[in-house]
N, C-alpha and C positions, 0 to 999 in steps of 0.2 A: 446432555452436555455435562461434562465433568466440571468441577470447580476450577481446575486449572484452565480448561478451555474457555470457561466463562470469563476468567480473569484476563486471558489473552484477548478475547473478543472485546472486552471492555476497554482495554488499552488501545486496540486498533480503532474502535469507534471514537475514542477521545482524539486520536490523530485525525480520523476522518472529519471530525467536527472542526478541527483546525484547517482542514483542506476544503471544507464545504463551500467556501466562497469561490473556489476555483473549479468546483465540479458542478455539472448540471444536476438538477434535482433528481432526474431519473437515475443517473449513475449513482448518486449518493444513496438514494432509497434502495436501489437494487443491492449495492454492496452491504448496506446495513442489514437488510433483510437476510441476505445470504450468511452473513457472519453470525447472526442470531438464530438461524434455523435450527430447531431442536430435532433430535432423532425422533422418528415417529414409526410406530407399529413395527419395531424391530429393524427398520431401515436406517442406516447410518447416513447422516448428512455431512459427515466429516470431509468427503471430497469436495463438496460445495463450499464448505467453510474454508478449506485449504485453498481452493481456487480464488475465492474472494480475497483472502489474505495475500496471495501471490499477486493479484491485480493491484492491491493497495501498495505492496512493496514496489512494484514497477512504477506506479504513480509517484511514489516518494523519490525513487531514483531519478525520474525525469525532472521532478521539481527541484531536486538538489542540483542536477546538471544545469538547469536554467539559472538557478541562483548563482552557482559558481561561474557560469559563463558571463554573467552580467557584471562581474567585477574584473578589473585588469589582473589582479593577482590570481583570481580563480581561473581566468582564461589561460593564464600561463601554466597553471597546474594541469589543466585539461590537455593543453598542447603537449606538455612534457609527458603526460601519461600516454597519449597517442603515439608519440615518438618512441617511447619504451616498448609499447606493444608491437609497433612496426619493426623494430630492430630485434 
């Protein structure tokens, strides 16, 4: 894993730690393991790390949507966005 990849993985794990209370232990441990998986014997684990990062991104989007929908102003923003997409 390059220094840049390790830095990104560290940032993602920091965000995961913030979300840990909302994730089951199995999911948290699996994502963490995948994000930190080093390349081995000439085999790149980059697709695994990218998949874990994509999963985390989706979790963050869902969490953001839930937070936005839980406030009246946020709910209005979501409804407006749906109306713009529909039109």
